[in-house]
RODO-2510 file (C-alpha; in nm, 4 decimals, decimal comma):
residues 494
     n   res          X          Y          Z
     1     x    -2,6425     0,3191     0,1870
     2     x    -2,8810     0,4700     0,4435
     3     x    -2,7772     0,4822     0,8080
     4     x    -2,9621     0,2290     1,0219
     5     x    -3,0024     0,4703     1,3121
     6     x    -2,8337     0,7450     1,5119
     7     x    -2,5638     0,5193     1,6517
     8     x    -2,4758     0,3971     1,3032
     9     x    -2,4118     0,7613     1,2062
    10     x    -2,2073     0,8149     1,5228
    11     x    -1,9948     0,5104     1,4362
    12     x    -1,9302     0,6557     1,0909
    13     x    -1,8296     0,9908     1,2390
    14     x    -1,5848     0,8131     1,4686
    15     x    -1,4344     0,6177     1,1780
    16     x    -1,3822     0,9421     0,9843
    17     x    -1,2166     1,1191     1,2787
    18     x    -1,5176     1,3494     1,3120
    19     x    -1,6141     1,2546     1,6682
    20     x    -1,4441     1,2846     2,0068
    21     x    -1,5636     1,0690     2,2958
    22     x    -1,5287     1,2458     2,6306
    23     x    -1,4963     1,0339     2,9453
    24     x    -1,4338     1,3296     3,1781
    25     x    -1,7348     1,3915     3,4067
    26     x    -1,9366     1,6967     3,3007
    27     x    -2,2640     1,8572     3,4013
    28     x    -2,5711     1,9001     3,1827
    29     x    -2,6175     2,2317     3,3642
    30     x    -2,4399     2,4886     3,1396
    31     x    -2,1103     2,2972     3,1094
    32     x    -2,1969     2,0954     2,7969
    33     x    -2,3240     2,4135     2,6299
    34     x    -1,9995     2,5976     2,6949
    35     x    -1,7869     2,3075     2,5709
    36     x    -2,0001     2,2492     2,2610
    37     x    -2,0165     2,6225     2,1814
    38     x    -1,6364     2,6583     2,1947
    39     x    -1,5957     2,3450     1,9846
    40     x    -1,8306     2,4503     1,7025
    41     x    -1,6877     2,8023     1,6817
    42     x    -1,3387     2,6522     1,6518
    43     x    -1,4499     2,4172     1,3727
    44     x    -1,4170     2,1211     1,6080
    45     x    -1,5598     1,7674     1,5956
    46     x    -1,8873     1,6155     1,7071
    47     x    -1,8873     1,5284     2,0777
    48     x    -2,0085     1,2259     2,2688
    49     x    -2,0117     1,2900     2,6450
    50     x    -2,0088     0,9531     2,8204
    51     x    -2,0169     1,0694     3,1839
    52     x    -2,2926     1,3290     3,2327
    53     x    -2,4382     1,3993     3,5778
    54     x    -2,3325     1,0503     3,6844
    55     x    -2,5973     0,9017     3,4548
    56     x    -2,5242     0,6120     3,2208
    57     x    -2,6845     0,7816     2,9194
    58     x    -2,4314     0,9521     2,6885
    59     x    -2,5057     1,2897     2,5285
    60     x    -2,4283     1,3421     2,1578
    61     x    -2,3971     1,6983     2,0307
    62     x    -2,2590     1,8956     1,7311
    63     x    -2,3326     1,5952     1,5084
    64     x    -2,4224     1,8244     1,2148
    65     x    -2,1927     2,1150     1,3026
    66     x    -1,9669     2,1221     0,9942
    67     x    -2,0115     2,1050     0,6201
    68     x    -1,8396     1,7672     0,6078
    69     x    -2,0608     1,6153     0,8794
    70     x    -2,3773     1,7596     0,7239
    71     x    -2,2767     1,6139     0,3891
    72     x    -2,2062     1,2807     0,5591
    73     x    -2,5437     1,2952     0,7344
    74     x    -2,7320     1,3527     0,4095
    75     x    -2,5043     1,1147     0,2160
    76     x    -2,4891     1,3621    -0,0719
    77     x    -2,4067     1,7208    -0,1578
    78     x    -2,7065     1,9438    -0,0670
    79     x    -2,6980     2,1023    -0,4145
    80     x    -2,7335     1,7556    -0,5705
    81     x    -3,0217     1,6740    -0,3377
    82     x    -3,1980     1,9936    -0,4398
    83     x    -3,1536     1,9181    -0,8092
    84     x    -3,2915     1,5661    -0,7602
    85     x    -3,5938     1,7001    -0,5730
    86     x    -3,6620     1,9639    -0,8390
    87     x    -3,6398     1,6980    -1,1112
    88     x    -3,9048     1,4897    -0,9358
    89     x    -4,1374     1,7876    -0,9161
    90     x    -4,0748     1,8875    -1,2769
    91     x    -4,0027     1,5621    -1,4630
    92     x    -3,9033     1,5642    -1,8278
    93     x    -4,1405     1,3973    -2,0710
    94     x    -3,9852     1,0710    -2,1983
    95     x    -3,9175     1,0906    -2,5727
    96     x    -3,8418     0,7284    -2,6614
    97     x    -3,8640     0,3687    -2,5435
    98     x    -3,5392     0,3811    -2,3421
    99     x    -3,6452     0,7102    -2,1817
   100     x    -3,9792     0,5557    -2,0870
   101     x    -3,8025     0,2632    -1,9196
   102     x    -3,5830     0,5066    -1,7269
   103     x    -3,8919     0,6987    -1,6187
   104     x    -4,0549     0,3784    -1,4903
   105     x    -3,7422     0,3103    -1,2842
   106     x    -3,7618     0,6628    -1,1400
   107     x    -4,1293     0,6152    -1,0512
   108     x    -4,0452     0,2851    -0,8813
   109     x    -3,7833     0,4666    -0,6730
   110     x    -4,0446     0,7224    -0,5688
   111     x    -4,2794     0,4451    -0,4569
   112     x    -3,9991     0,2930    -0,2504
   113     x    -3,9480     0,6023    -0,0315
   114     x    -4,2854     0,5937     0,1452
   115     x    -4,2624     0,4934     0,5139
   116     x    -4,3526     0,1400     0,6085
   117     x    -4,4857     0,0068     0,9350
   118     x    -4,3073    -0,2754     1,1176
   119     x    -4,4129    -0,4862     1,4143
   120     x    -4,3384    -0,3693     1,7674
   121     x    -4,1287    -0,6806     1,8315
   122     x    -3,8786    -0,5628     1,5676
   123     x    -3,8585    -0,1989     1,6797
   124     x    -3,5452    -0,1031     1,8800
   125     x    -3,7358     0,1844     2,0442
   126     x    -3,9604    -0,0747     2,2165
   127     x    -3,6886    -0,2544     2,4125
   128     x    -3,8057    -0,0821     2,7323
   129     x    -4,1587     0,0393     2,8077
   130     x    -4,1856     0,2380     3,1306
   131     x    -4,3662     0,5009     3,3320
   132     x    -4,2709     0,8600     3,2504
   133     x    -3,9780     1,0103     3,4371
   134     x    -3,7856     1,2712     3,2403
   135     x    -3,5363     1,3177     3,5249
   136     x    -3,3673     0,9927     3,4120
   137     x    -3,2298     1,1674     3,1047
   138     x    -2,9395     1,4171     3,0869
   139     x    -3,1584     1,6989     2,9497
   140     x    -2,9577     2,0181     2,9071
   141     x    -2,9904     2,3429     3,0957
   142     x    -2,8370     2,5442     2,8134
   143     x    -2,7939     2,9116     2,9104
   144     x    -2,7855     3,0932     3,2491
   145     x    -3,1184     3,2780     3,2091
   146     x    -3,3126     2,9870     3,0590
   147     x    -3,6390     2,9021     3,2297
   148     x    -3,5255     2,5456     3,2909
   149     x    -3,4071     2,2374     3,1083
   150     x    -3,5043     2,1976     2,7421
   151     x    -3,5235     1,9002     2,5083
   152     x    -3,3673     2,0640     2,2039
   153     x    -3,3653     1,7975     1,9303
   154     x    -3,7164     1,6444     1,9545
   155     x    -3,9106     1,5041     1,6600
   156     x    -4,2697     1,5960     1,7436
   157     x    -4,5362     1,3849     1,5694
   158     x    -4,9004     1,4865     1,5328
   159     x    -5,1868     1,4103     1,2954
   160     x    -5,4416     1,6488     1,1507
   161     x    -5,7541     1,5623     1,3539
   162     x    -5,9696     1,5958     1,0390
   163     x    -5,7605     1,4438     0,7593
   164     x    -5,5215     1,2210     0,9531
   165     x    -5,2231     1,3697     0,7664
   166     x    -4,8996     1,3315     0,9618
   167     x    -4,6639     1,6111     1,0590
   168     x    -4,3211     1,5918     1,2166
   169     x    -4,1635     1,9136     1,3354
   170     x    -3,8830     2,0146     1,5682
   171     x    -4,0332     2,2156     1,8541
   172     x    -3,8389     2,2593     2,1767
   173     x    -3,9786     2,1144     2,4997
   174     x    -3,9380     2,3064     2,8266
   175     x    -3,9285     2,0447     3,1038
   176     x    -4,1618     2,1359     3,3909
   177     x    -4,1713     1,8085     3,5840
   178     x    -4,0964     1,4396     3,5418
   179     x    -4,3992     1,4039     3,3114
   180     x    -4,4845     1,7516     3,1726
   181     x    -4,3175     1,9930     2,9315
   182     x    -4,4054     2,3015     2,7343
   183     x    -4,4850     2,2574     2,3647
   184     x    -4,3291     2,5460     2,1726
   185     x    -4,5666     2,5571     1,8758
   186     x    -4,5360     2,8861     1,6863
   187     x    -4,8609     3,0037     1,5286
   188     x    -4,7187     2,9560     1,1798
   189     x    -4,6180     2,5918     1,2300
   190     x    -4,8188     2,2890     1,1211
   191     x    -4,8132     2,1373     1,4709
   192     x    -4,9900     2,4500     1,5988
   193     x    -5,2408     2,4253     1,3136
   194     x    -5,3250     2,0697     1,4228
   195     x    -5,3549     2,1833     1,7855
   196     x    -5,5929     2,4715     1,7150
   197     x    -5,8017     2,2536     1,4860
   198     x    -5,8301     1,9934     1,7629
   199     x    -5,9282     2,2615     2,0138
   200     x    -6,1968     2,3911     1,7785
   201     x    -6,3303     2,0356     1,7340
   202     x    -6,3627     1,9972     2,1110
   203     x    -6,0799     1,7435     2,1490
   204     x    -5,9434     1,7959     2,5007
   205     x    -5,6526     1,5503     2,4929
   206     x    -5,4752     1,5907     2,1588
   207     x    -5,2351     1,2956     2,0970
   208     x    -4,8642     1,3727     2,0558
   209     x    -4,5546     1,1533     2,0289
   210     x    -4,1962     1,2769     2,0535
   211     x    -3,9050     1,0739     1,9165
   212     x    -3,5559     1,1613     2,0393
   213     x    -3,2697     1,0289     1,8290
   214     x    -3,3158     0,8728     1,4856
   215     x    -3,1055     0,8428     1,1732
   216     x    -2,9748     1,1797     1,0433
   217     x    -3,2097     1,2015     0,7425
   218     x    -3,5109     1,1771     0,9729
   219     x    -3,3695     1,4376     1,2122
   220     x    -3,2952     1,6779     0,9276
   221     x    -3,6395     1,6277     0,7706
   222     x    -3,8086     1,7482     1,0899
   223     x    -3,6377     2,0862     1,0368
   224     x    -3,7058     2,1167     0,6618
   225     x    -3,9487     2,3900     0,5436
   226     x    -4,1694     2,1510     0,3484
   227     x    -4,5151     2,2343     0,2115
   228     x    -4,7872     2,1517     0,4638
   229     x    -4,9153     1,8542     0,2652
   230     x    -4,5751     1,6813     0,2383
   231     x    -4,5046     1,4104     0,4973
   232     x    -4,1609     1,4636     0,6494
   233     x    -4,1130     1,0876     0,6684
   234     x    -4,1628     1,0620     0,2908
   235     x    -3,9012     1,3346     0,2468
   236     x    -3,6673     1,1464     0,4816
   237     x    -3,7180     0,8359     0,2659
   238     x    -3,6252     1,0435    -0,0387
   239     x    -3,3065     1,1637     0,1334
   240     x    -3,1985     0,8202     0,2585
   241     x    -3,3048     0,6319    -0,0561
   242     x    -3,5154     0,3816     0,1360
   243     x    -3,8316     0,4011     0,3458
   244     x    -3,8366     0,5043     0,7094
   245     x    -3,9524     0,2157     0,9260
   246     x    -4,2329     0,3310     1,1548
   247     x    -4,3948     0,1607     1,4538
   248     x    -4,7203     0,2239     1,6369
   249     x    -4,7071     0,3871     1,9780
   250     x    -4,8250     0,2085     2,2915
   251     x    -5,0798     0,4602     2,4203
   252     x    -5,1629     0,7001     2,1335
   253     x    -5,2739     0,6508     1,7727
   254     x    -4,9477     0,7697     1,6195
   255     x    -4,6434     0,6115     1,4572
   256     x    -4,2792     0,7003     1,5263
   257     x    -3,9463     0,5954     1,3701
   258     x    -3,8716     0,2449     1,4921
   259     x    -3,5003     0,3249     1,5206
   260     x    -3,5518     0,6059     1,7744
   261     x    -3,3455     0,6089     2,0935
   262     x    -3,6271     0,7425     2,3158
   263     x    -3,9990     0,8000     2,2564
   264     x    -4,2273     1,0149     2,4720
   265     x    -4,5971     0,9399     2,4286
   266     x    -4,8797     1,1516     2,5591
   267     x    -5,1126     1,4364     2,4859
   268     x    -5,1445     1,8124     2,4839
   269     x    -5,4395     1,9441     2,6817
   270     x    -5,6144     2,1922     2,4517
   271     x    -5,7483     2,3834     2,7541
   272     x    -5,4155     2,4198     2,9347
   273     x    -5,1498     2,6847     2,8719
   274     x    -4,8445     2,7708     3,0768
   275     x    -4,5523     3,0122     3,0679
   276     x    -4,2730     2,8599     2,8564
   277     x    -3,9213     3,0071     2,8501
   278     x    -3,7110     3,2152     2,8558
   279     x    -3,4764     3,0273     2,6232
   280     x    -3,1396     3,1233     2,4728
   281     x    -3,2393     3,1083     2,1078
   282     x    -3,0753     3,0937     1,7631
   283     x    -3,1109     3,4711     1,7261
   284     x    -2,8385     3,5125     1,9876
   285     x    -3,0942     3,6591     2,2278
   286     x    -3,3224     3,5006     2,4840
   287     x    -3,6737     3,4421     2,3526
   288     x    -3,9029     3,5818     2,6205
   289     x    -4,1507     3,3663     2,8125
   290     x    -4,4991     3,3318     2,6702
   291     x    -4,8005     3,1047     2,7090
   292     x    -4,7824     2,7741     2,5218
   293     x    -4,9657     2,4394     2,5428
   294     x    -4,8531     2,1764     2,7935
   295     x    -4,7424     1,8279     2,6867
   296     x    -4,8312     1,5483     2,9301
   297     x    -4,6090     1,2397     2,8983
   298     x    -4,8049     0,9224     2,9734
   299     x    -4,5563     0,6583     2,8580
   300     x    -4,1891     0,6292     2,7634
   301     x    -4,0444     0,3647     2,5334
   302     x    -3,6720     0,3451     2,4654
   303     x    -3,3709     0,1347     2,3890
   304     x    -3,2033    -0,0461     2,6777
   305     x    -2,8944     0,1735     2,6522
   306     x    -3,0127     0,4922     2,4787
   307     x    -2,8025     0,7784     2,3482
   308     x    -2,9435     1,1245     2,4185
   309     x    -2,8861     1,3636     2,1227
   310     x    -2,9048     1,7384     2,1800
   311     x    -2,8244     2,0649     2,0114
   312     x    -2,7631     2,4150     2,1390
   313     x    -2,8447     2,7442     1,9722
   314     x    -2,7186     3,0956     2,0361
   315     x    -2,4940     3,3528     1,8728
   316     x    -2,3860     3,2205     1,5305
   317     x    -2,2101     3,0229     1,4074
   318     x    -2,3591     2,7171     1,5742
   319     x    -2,4858     2,3754     1,4666
   320     x    -2,8196     2,5068     1,3401
   321     x    -2,6315     2,7371     1,0983
   322     x    -2,4960     2,4376     0,9066
   323     x    -2,8392     2,2761     0,8985
   324     x    -2,9824     2,6034     0,7708
   325     x    -2,7199     2,6361     0,4964
   326     x    -2,8025     2,2828     0,3810
   327     x    -3,1690     2,3839     0,3643
   328     x    -3,0736     2,6893     0,1580
   329     x    -2,8975     2,4746    -0,1030
   330     x    -3,1556     2,1924    -0,1046
   331     x    -3,4512     2,4237    -0,1538
   332     x    -3,2902     2,6683    -0,4000
   333     x    -3,3643     2,4463    -0,7053
   334     x    -3,7218     2,4040    -0,5805
   335     x    -3,7504     2,7818    -0,5448
   336     x    -3,6276     2,8167    -0,9027
   337     x    -3,9150     2,6027    -1,0280
   338     x    -4,1440     2,8853    -0,9119
   339     x    -3,9089     3,1752    -0,9891
   340     x    -3,6754     3,0611    -1,2699
   341     x    -3,5137     3,4046    -1,2917
   342     x    -3,3357     3,3398    -0,9605
   343     x    -2,9671     3,2549    -1,0128
   344     x    -2,8445     3,2091    -0,6554
   345     x    -2,9376     3,2761    -0,2943
   346     x    -2,7524     3,3371     0,0296
   347     x    -2,9247     3,3356     0,3674
   348     x    -2,6246     3,4534     0,5707
   349     x    -2,5805     3,2878     0,9072
   350     x    -2,5405     3,6272     1,0734
   351     x    -2,8966     3,7007     0,9629
   352     x    -3,0170     3,3849     1,1446
   353     x    -3,1994     3,2854     0,8241
   354     x    -3,5027     3,5126     0,8535
   355     x    -3,3353     3,8539     0,8783
   356     x    -3,1525     3,8666     0,5428
   357     x    -3,1822     3,7054     0,2003
   358     x    -2,9363     3,8016    -0,0731
   359     x    -3,0718     3,6969    -0,4129
   360     x    -2,9169     3,7259    -0,7602
   361     x    -3,1483     3,7249    -1,0635
   362     x    -3,1316     3,7262    -1,4415
   363     x    -3,3005     4,0643    -1,4788
   364     x    -3,5079     4,0823    -1,7975
   365     x    -3,7554     4,3675    -1,7645
   366     x    -3,8223     4,6904    -1,5694
   367     x    -3,9228     4,6308    -1,2100
   368     x    -3,8092     4,2670    -1,2216
   369     x    -3,6351     4,2927    -0,8819
   370     x    -3,9507     4,4245    -0,7177
   371     x    -4,1520     4,1411    -0,8674
   372     x    -3,9133     3,8859    -0,7133
   373     x    -3,9239     4,0594    -0,3742
   374     x    -4,3038     4,0489    -0,3712
   375     x    -4,3104     3,6864    -0,4865
   376     x    -4,0687     3,5750    -0,2129
   377     x    -4,2749     3,7459     0,0565
   378     x    -4,5648     3,5322    -0,0592
   379     x    -4,3851     3,1965    -0,0402
   380     x    -4,3910     2,9782     0,2708
   381     x    -4,1259     3,0584     0,5283
   382     x    -3,9661     3,3149     0,2953
   383     x    -4,2612     3,5342     0,3983
   384     x    -4,0841     3,5907     0,7313
   385     x    -3,7689     3,7361     0,5710
   386     x    -3,7167     4,0837     0,7126
   387     x    -3,4706     4,2123     0,4506
   388     x    -3,4543     4,0894     0,0889
   389     x    -3,1832     4,2371    -0,1334
   390     x    -3,1847     4,1622    -0,5084
   391     x    -2,8676     4,1743    -0,7214
   392     x    -2,7806     4,1169    -1,0867
   393     x    -2,6764     3,7673    -1,1949
   394     x    -2,3034     3,8518    -1,2026
   395     x    -2,2964     3,9225    -0,8257
   396     x    -2,1566     3,6492    -0,5997
   397     x    -2,4136     3,6736    -0,3224
   398     x    -2,1995     3,4514    -0,0982
   399     x    -1,9191     3,7098    -0,0951
   400     x    -2,0360     3,9531     0,1732
   401     x    -1,7727     4,2050     0,0645
   402     x    -1,9133     4,2101    -0,2883
   403     x    -2,2691     4,2224    -0,1547
   404     x    -2,1987     4,5343     0,0528
   405     x    -2,0051     4,6945    -0,2375
   406     x    -2,2899     4,6396    -0,4844
   407     x    -2,5548     4,7382    -0,2301
   408     x    -2,3773     5,0629    -0,1463
   409     x    -2,3038     5,1599    -0,5074
   410     x    -2,6250     5,0492    -0,6804
   411     x    -2,8927     5,1757    -0,4427
   412     x    -3,0611     5,5124    -0,4126
   413     x    -3,2521     5,4645    -0,0864
   414     x    -3,5606     5,6675    -0,1775
   415     x    -3,5998     5,5040    -0,5188
   416     x    -3,4833     5,1476    -0,4561
   417     x    -3,6163     5,0542    -0,1119
   418     x    -3,9695     4,9304    -0,0564
   419     x    -4,1399     4,8547     0,2730
   420     x    -4,4164     4,6117     0,3490
   421     x    -4,6006     4,4833     0,6532
   422     x    -4,7046     4,1304     0,7287
   423     x    -4,6206     3,8181     0,9290
   424     x    -4,2752     3,8002     1,0863
   425     x    -4,0916     3,5220     1,2629
   426     x    -4,2178     3,4499     1,6139
   427     x    -3,8640     3,5083     1,7479
   428     x    -3,8398     3,8607     1,6048
   429     x    -3,8184     4,0697     1,9215
   430     x    -3,8055     4,4034     1,7306
   431     x    -4,1559     4,3971     1,5820
   432     x    -4,4024     4,6251     1,7661
   433     x    -4,6515     4,3392     1,7830
   434     x    -4,5859     3,9644     1,8177
   435     x    -4,5862     3,7842     1,4798
   436     x    -4,6562     4,1048     1,2828
   437     x    -4,4150     4,3711     1,1623
   438     x    -4,2453     4,5462     0,8736
   439     x    -4,0053     4,4200     0,6066
   440     x    -3,7681     4,5863     0,3651
   441     x    -3,6942     4,4996     0,0021
   442     x    -3,3939     4,6476    -0,1757
   443     x    -3,3377     4,6604    -0,5520
   444     x    -2,9574     4,6552    -0,5812
   445     x    -2,9561     4,5760    -0,9532
   446     x    -2,8261     4,8109    -1,2233
   447     x    -3,0999     5,0597    -1,3126
   448     x    -3,2309     5,0897    -1,6669
   449     x    -3,3652     5,3886    -1,8567
   450     x    -3,6956     5,2030    -1,8833
   451     x    -3,7063     5,2156    -1,5016
   452     x    -3,6789     5,5948    -1,5063
   453     x    -3,2995     5,6175    -1,4687
   454     x    -3,2065     5,8874    -1,7224
   455     x    -2,8288     5,8959    -1,6645
   456     x    -2,5717     5,6537    -1,8068
   457     x    -2,4950     5,3621    -1,5714
   458     x    -2,1178     5,3294    -1,5367
   459     x    -1,9530     4,9976    -1,6285
   460     x    -1,7609     4,7870    -1,3764
   461     x    -1,3831     4,8291    -1,3821
   462     x    -1,2374     4,5184    -1,5487
   463     x    -0,8874     4,4581    -1,6859
   464     x    -0,8368     4,3614    -2,0510
   465     x    -0,8445     3,9811    -2,0829
   466     x    -0,5316     3,9739    -2,3011
   467     x    -0,3322     4,1579    -2,0330
   468     x    -0,4680     3,9284    -1,7612
   469     x    -0,3547     3,6200    -1,9544
   470     x    -0,0086     3,7674    -2,0121
   471     x     0,0380     3,8515    -1,6435
   472     x    -0,0748     3,4973    -1,5547
   473     x     0,2035     3,3620    -1,7765
   474     x     0,4840     3,5830    -1,6363
   475     x     0,3752     3,5882    -1,2719
   476     x     0,6292     3,3349    -1,1455
   477     x     0,9121     3,5250    -1,3170
   478     x     0,8160     3,8418    -1,1304
   479     x     0,9231     3,6867    -0,8014
   480     x     0,5908     3,7646    -0,6348
   481     x     0,3922     3,5304    -0,4101
   482     x     0,0987     3,3514    -0,5693
   483     x    -0,2208     3,5524    -0,5288
   484     x    -0,4620     3,4018    -0,2797
   485     x    -0,7942     3,3242    -0,4429
   486     x    -1,0844     3,4171    -0,2216
   487     x    -1,2847     3,0993    -0,1605
   488     x    -1,6600     3,0769    -0,1597
   489     x    -1,7261     3,0805     0,2171
   490     x    -2,0251     2,8477     0,1756
   491     x    -1,8692     2,5938    -0,0595
   492     x    -1,9638     2,2367     0,0280
   493     x    -1,6331     2,1052    -0,0974
   494     x    -1,3927     1,9734     0,1629
***
């Protein structure tokens, strides 16, 4: 059953003991960040601050900051979601009458996930229509050296000025005044593509709408690395099992989720750029200030008593790490449709998702690992991955100890490491040029004679299975404590 809106999800978290409401007065200037950071690193609950800066608008944070809460938000295990998505992209051909009926049912379900427009009179986000004044909201000043206050969980809606195709992305907004913010569009993002296309077409005021606070499937979808031609609101409908209700804006030709808490309407001036940042980012470092477009807010619509959702990023682990791990599991089956030799993938949180990818493959021919490395560097956001390490299928890539052991023992640096140059993540502060730098691929698989390895590759040390079974049977009689099985650190079970 899909959540109606953000507050419906918050109610569910409270029922499950996953939310703490805080009445104590706190400041949006640094204090909420410090509290939320300590809470997430201790495995704590979601937080709802009800007395922030003396304002009557509560701040919700860490809503997705655990495996259990992420699973609750998506209403399914991320692995299951990925398998369902892959099945839709690669459907099996029905073999009989019953199979054909089942396929018709599946197609009907697909049709039912497309967003639908509702009237303004039925949209909760239209309860109040007012002049822009961002100072009314408890917008966070996150870290001491930040350039100002930032809206950190915005759903930014634009349309391709040529095709009219919708995009929804999550791009932070640096608040400059009561009605202007920065628009942090990286070059590689679809929002930036729409902006530059509009500028080229001579459109001075490019329409933008920003929704703050929606149901969790919509919020997650804004972060998902979808292909450019896939509408995030369709994907949200797929996740929630029913269409997202959209409503037209008051002053721009855009639609936003009707269940939003707050909506900022306006435009980005294609001739205006301003220093945005610094900002304490998910890399654990401050992203340095740079010139970005300016968003002018011309109208605000909202609920009468809105909730202001926020997130903070910084040194991992933080809330975005859990969102990123969900993305890893959801998109792994889709990745396998292109590269079926892939067995598993780990984007470790310490690598902040674009620094490391540990991949296990079913190696079938000489140079197979290098082929996979090259293929991944040519696929969407995987192209930004700075270090890709390929292992054999029997390696648990989620066990960092095993990863380092295999890497150290299976790699001859001169033979097994390849370097490439190309686009890198905009937040990579090590590249000599912005957006462009080097990457490393490592073949940590066992080497074959057909790959030029002329020596014998030694086998792994493994105990005889018969002896292992016998020791299992007599273990309790030995008077020894039960061995602790090392859990998969990224298991979604709870």
